[in-house]
C-alpha positions in Angstrom: 17.4 -59.5 6.4 14.8 -61.8 7.8 13.9 -63.2 4.4 15.0 -66.9 3.9 16.5 -67.5 0.4 15.5 -71.2 -0.9 17.3 -71.8 -4.3 16.2 -75.0 -6.5 19.1 -76.4 -8.6 22.7 -76.6 -7.7 23.5 -75.7 -11.4 26.1 -72.9 -12.2 23.2 -69.8 -12.0 22.1 -71.3 -8.5 25.8 -71.6 -7.0 26.4 -67.9 -8.1 23.5 -66.7 -6.5 24.3 -68.4 -2.9 27.9 -67.3 -3.2 27.1 -63.7 -4.1 24.6 -63.5 -1.4 27.3 -65.5 1.1 29.7 -62.6 0.0 27.0 -60.0 1.4 26.4 -61.9 4.4 23.1 -63.1 3.4 22.5 -67.1 4.2 20.9 -69.1 1.3 19.6 -73.0 1.0 20.3 -74.6 -2.1 18.1 -77.8 -2.8 19.5 -80.0 -5.5 18.0 -83.4 -6.9 21.4 -85.1 -7.8 22.8 -87.2 -4.6 26.0 -85.5 -4.5 28.3 -83.4 -6.6 30.0 -86.0 -8.5 26.6 -88.0 -9.4 27.1 -87.4 -13.1 29.5 -85.5 -15.3 29.2 -81.8 -16.1 29.4 -81.6 -19.6 32.0 -79.9 -21.7 33.9 -76.4 -22.1 32.4 -73.1 -21.9 33.8 -69.8 -23.3 33.3 -67.5 -20.1 32.5 -63.7 -21.6 33.9 -60.9 -20.1 30.6 -58.9 -20.5 28.7 -61.4 -18.3 30.1 -64.8 -17.0 33.4 -63.2 -16.0 31.6 -60.0 -14.3 29.5 -62.8 -12.3 32.6 -64.6 -11.2 34.2 -61.0 -10.2 30.9 -60.5 -8.4 31.5 -63.9 -6.7 35.1 -63.1 -5.8 36.1 -65.6 -7.7 37.8 -64.1 -10.7 41.4 -65.1 -10.0 40.1 -68.8 -9.4 38.7 -68.7 -12.5 41.6 -67.4 -14.4 43.7 -70.4 -13.0 41.2 -73.0 -15.2 41.2 -71.2 -18.7 42.7 -74.1 -21.3 45.1 -72.0 -22.8 44.5 -71.6 -26.7 40.9 -72.9 -26.2 39.2 -69.6 -28.3 40.8 -70.7 -31.4 37.9 -71.4 -34.0 37.7 -73.1 -37.2 34.9 -73.5 -39.8 35.6 -76.8 -42.5 33.2 -78.0 -45.4 32.0 -81.3 -45.5 35.4 -82.2 -47.7 37.7 -81.2 -44.8 38.9 -78.1 -46.7 39.3 -74.7 -43.7 37.2 -72.0 -44.5 38.4 -70.2 -41.5 41.0 -70.8 -39.0 40.8 -68.0 -36.3 43.5 -68.7 -33.6 43.3 -67.8 -29.8 44.4 -64.3 -29.7 45.0 -64.3 -25.9 43.0 -61.7 -25.0 40.7 -63.4 -22.7 37.3 -62.2 -24.1 35.9 -65.7 -24.6 38.4 -67.7 -22.5 37.3 -71.9 -22.3 37.0 -73.5 -19.2 35.5 -77.0 -18.5 32.3 -76.8 -16.9 32.9 -79.2 -13.9 35.8 -77.3 -12.9 34.0 -73.9 -12.8 31.3 -75.7 -10.9 34.1 -76.9 -8.3 35.2 -73.5 -7.7 31.7 -72.3 -6.9 31.0 -75.3 -4.6 34.1 -74.6 -3.0 33.3 -71.3 -2.0 30.4 -72.0 -0.3 29.5 -72.8 3.5 29.1 -76.9 3.8 26.1 -77.0 4.7 24.4 -74.6 1.9 23.4 -77.5 -0.4 20.9 -80.2 0.6 22.0 -82.9 -1.8 19.3 -85.6 -2.9 16.3 -83.0 -2.7 14.0 -83.3 -5.7 11.3 -81.0 -6.0 8.0 -82.6 -6.8 5.4 -80.0 -6.1 5.2 -76.6 -4.8 2.2 -74.4 -3.5 1.6 -70.5 -2.6 0.8 -70.2 1.1 0.1 -66.6 0.7 1.9 -63.3 1.7 4.6 -64.3 -1.0 5.5 -67.4 0.9 5.7 -71.1 -0.7 5.8 -74.9 0.5 7.9 -77.2 -1.2 7.4 -80.9 -0.9 10.3 -83.3 -1.8 10.5 -86.8 -3.3 10.9 -87.9 0.0 7.6 -86.4 1.5 9.9 -83.9 3.1 8.5 -80.0 3.1 9.9 -76.6 3.9 8.5 -73.1 3.9 10.2 -70.1 2.2 9.4 -66.6 1.8 12.0 -66.1 -1.2 11.8 -69.1 -3.7 14.2 -69.2 -6.4 13.7 -71.3 -9.5 17.5 -72.3 -10.9 16.4 -75.7 -12.0 16.7 -75.6 -15.7 14.7 -76.5 -18.5 12.0 -78.5 -17.0 11.8 -76.3 -13.7 9.3 -77.1 -11.4 9.3 -73.6 -10.2 8.5 -71.8 -13.7 4.5 -72.9 -13.4 4.1 -70.7 -10.6 4.9 -67.6 -12.9 4.4 -68.7 -16.4 2.8 -71.2 -19.0 5.5 -71.6 -21.2 7.2 -74.7 -22.1 10.1 -75.3 -24.2 9.4 -76.7 -27.4 11.9 -78.6 -29.7 14.0 -75.8 -32.0 14.3 -78.7 -34.7 18.1 -79.7 -34.3 19.4 -82.7 -32.1 23.0 -83.5 -30.9 24.5 -86.5 -30.6 27.3 -86.6 -28.2 30.5 -88.8 -28.0 34.1 -88.5 -27.1 37.6 -89.2 -28.6 40.5 -89.8 -26.0 44.1 -89.2 -26.4 43.2 -87.7 -30.3 46.9 -86.2 -30.9 48.1 -89.9 -30.8 45.1 -92.1 -31.7 43.4 -89.9 -33.6 46.2 -87.4 -35.3 43.9 -86.8 -38.4 40.9 -85.7 -36.3 42.5 -83.7 -33.8 44.5 -81.7 -36.7 41.0 -81.0 -37.9 39.8 -80.0 -34.8 42.9 -77.6 -33.9 43.4 -76.0 -30.9 39.7 -74.8 -29.7 36.4 -75.5 -31.6 35.5 -77.1 -35.1 32.6 -76.1 -36.9 32.1 -78.6 -39.8 28.7 -77.6 -41.9 26.4 -78.5 -44.4 22.9 -77.3 -45.1 20.7 -79.0 -41.8 23.8 -81.0 -40.4 27.1 -80.5 -39.1 30.0 -82.2 -36.9 30.9 -79.9 -34.1 33.9 -80.7 -31.6 35.9 -79.3 -29.0 39.5 -79.9 -27.8 39.3 -80.4 -24.3 42.6 -81.1 -22.0 44.2 -83.8 -22.1 44.0 -84.3 -25.4 40.2 -85.1 -25.7 37.8 -84.5 -28.5 34.4 -83.7 -27.3 31.9 -84.2 -30.1 28.5 -83.0 -31.2 27.0 -84.5 -34.1 24.2 -81.9 -35.1 20.8 -82.7 -37.5 18.3 -81.1 -38.3 15.4 -83.9 -37.9 12.2 -84.3 -36.3 12.0 -85.9 -32.9 10.5 -89.1 -34.1 13.6 -89.5 -36.1 16.0 -89.4 -33.1 13.4 -91.5 -31.0 13.4 -94.4 -33.4 17.4 -95.4 -33.0 17.9 -97.5 -30.2 20.9 -95.9 -28.4 21.3 -98.7 -26.1 22.9 -100.5 -29.1 25.9 -97.8 -29.3 27.6 -99.5 -32.2 24.6 -99.7 -34.5 23.4 -96.1 -33.3 26.6 -94.7 -34.4 26.5 -96.3 -37.8 22.8 -94.7 -38.4 24.3 -91.6 -37.5 27.3 -91.8 -39.5 25.3 -92.9 -42.6 23.8 -88.9 -42.6 27.6 -87.7 -43.4 28.6 -90.6 -46.3 30.8 -88.7 -48.5 32.5 -86.3 -45.9 36.5 -86.5 -45.3 37.3 -89.7 -42.8 39.1 -87.2 -40.5 35.7 -85.7 -39.8 33.6 -88.8 -39.8 35.8 -90.4 -37.5 34.9 -88.0 -34.8 31.6 -90.0 -34.8 32.7 -93.6 -35.8 35.8 -93.6 -33.3 33.8 -92.2 -30.5 35.0 -94.1 -27.3 32.0 -93.4 -25.5 28.2 -94.5 -26.5 26.9 -92.0 -28.4 24.3 -89.6 -26.3 21.4 -88.5 -28.0 20.3 -84.8 -27.0 17.2 -82.6 -28.2 17.5 -79.1 -28.3 14.5 -77.1 -26.9 13.8 -73.5 -26.2 11.6 -71.2 -24.5 9.8 -69.0 -26.3 12.1 -65.5 -27.1 11.2 -62.8 -25.1 9.9 -65.2 -22.4 8.9 -63.0 -19.1 5.8 -62.8 -16.5 3.9 -60.4 -14.5 5.9 -60.0 -10.8 4.7 -62.7 -8.3 5.4 -61.9 -4.7 8.2 -64.3 -3.3 9.3 -66.2 -6.2 11.4 -66.0 -9.4 13.7 -67.9 -11.8 17.1 -67.3 -13.4 18.9 -69.4 -16.2 17.4 -71.8 -18.1 14.4 -71.9 -16.2 14.0 -68.5 -16.9 15.2 -68.2 -20.6 16.1 -71.7 -21.9 17.7 -71.0 -25.6 19.6 -73.0 -28.3 23.5 -73.1 -27.1 24.4 -71.1 -30.9 25.1 -68.0 -29.2 27.4 -69.8 -26.3 25.3 -67.7 -23.2 23.5 -70.3 -21.3 26.0 -70.8 -18.8 27.2 -66.9 -19.1 23.7 -65.8 -18.6 23.0 -68.5 -15.5 26.0 -66.9 -13.7 24.9 -63.0 -14.6 21.5 -64.0 -13.8 22.4 -65.3 -10.2 25.1 -62.7 -9.2 22.6 -59.8 -10.3 19.9 -61.4 -8.4 22.4 -61.4 -5.3 23.0 -58.0 -5.5 19.7 -56.5 -5.7 18.6 -58.8 -2.8 21.6 -57.2 -0.8 21.0 -53.8 -2.4 17.1 -53.8 -0.9 17.4 -56.3 2.0 14.2 -54.8 3.6 12.3 -54.6 0.8 12.7 -57.8 -1.6 9.7 -57.2 -3.9 11.5 -54.1 -5.1 14.8 -56.6 -5.5 12.9 -59.1 -7.9 11.1 -55.9 -9.4 14.7 -54.4 -10.3 16.4 -58.0 -11.1 13.6 -58.6 -13.4 13.2 -55.3 -15.6 17.3 -56.0 -16.2 16.6 -59.6 -16.7 14.0 -59.6 -19.7 15.4 -57.3 -22.1 18.9 -59.1 -21.8 17.6 -62.4 -22.3 15.1 -61.7 -24.9 18.5 -60.2 -26.9 20.2 -63.4 -26.3 17.6 -65.8 -27.2 17.1 -63.9 -30.6 20.6 -64.0 -31.3 21.1 -67.7 -30.4 18.0 -68.5 -32.7 19.5 -66.6 -35.4 22.9 -68.0 -35.3 21.2 -71.7 -35.0 19.5 -70.6 -38.7 23.0 -69.3 -40.0 24.4 -72.6 -38.8 22.5 -74.9 -41.0 20.8 -72.9 -43.9 21.5 -73.5 -47.3 24.6 -71.4 -47.6 26.3 -73.5 -44.8 29.0 -73.3 -44.1 29.5 -70.1 -45.8 27.1 -68.8 -43.6 28.8 -69.8 -40.6 32.3 -67.8 -41.9 30.0 -64.6 -42.5 28.8 -64.9 -38.9 32.6 -65.0 -37.3 33.8 -62.4 -39.6 30.9 -60.0 -39.7 28.6 -60.7 -37.0 29.1 -58.8 -33.5 26.7 -59.9 -30.5 24.0 -57.4 -30.0 23.3 -57.6 -26.5 26.6 -56.5 -25.1 
């Protein structure tokens, strides 16, 4: 094929697309704003689903390497009330339907699978304009420009590419996370480590929760969830770590000490993260020469665990569509988007529904019901 594939963003989705294209002998170039693969830490644990994320890794020829990354026991889940009573304890059954891996490790195997010149680091896209006939010109922060006949926005929630296709913008969903870590938890924080268990912890009450993941090496990665307006979070000075931690911990006064220690015992400065989402069912009309994948296409709250999985699956499906229609890119993009829209709408609806259940007036019992009664609708 003669079409040059330009991907904006070296996240999991963009990397998967480039890798699947490479498997099919189709070159692509990724432009990434970060200066290097190690410019920042790459988040925490991801559960990679057998019906989308794992299929993407198989299409990328990386499934066996992925199996070597699995955190054994990480599929375990626990639901606790604010007094520390265990309401649900689901062990990892070892079936591998949703095994846990570290995002950074997963990204590394994707990076290592690409030719060395695939990614142009330190290229922050600042503007894009159509040139006609499906071609676009990109401008980067350093003033450099590039033109392309196939542009893929894999650049996340605040995509620079999305406005070519859609006027939609992410909106705050009403919940914020405050993120922190405890290290060497089994030795230094044994009560909290026992509360977390072997995988994921959901300690919930109406409008709030303490969520945590066990990571390799005894790390406890905590997300404090609060149903608060953005102004409440903005009023906290997170540059004063101790004061910010104390203010957040006030919201959990009276909770079991092994749970609140996941906040007050944090060994990293607390990091606030607002949760935003695009409208459920976000879609666009076909625009020649450009499309989106991952959060750029369907940003949703994390309560269905689908963000990374869908990004990789999008990348694999788009790569396969391009390979199937090498001489008709518009046919490839049409086929890709026709499948993208319904699957992402189903997942976004599930994420919104799960978000409500996690923190509704019946929490944590509504979360127990979710684990025991609910099956994903988009499989």
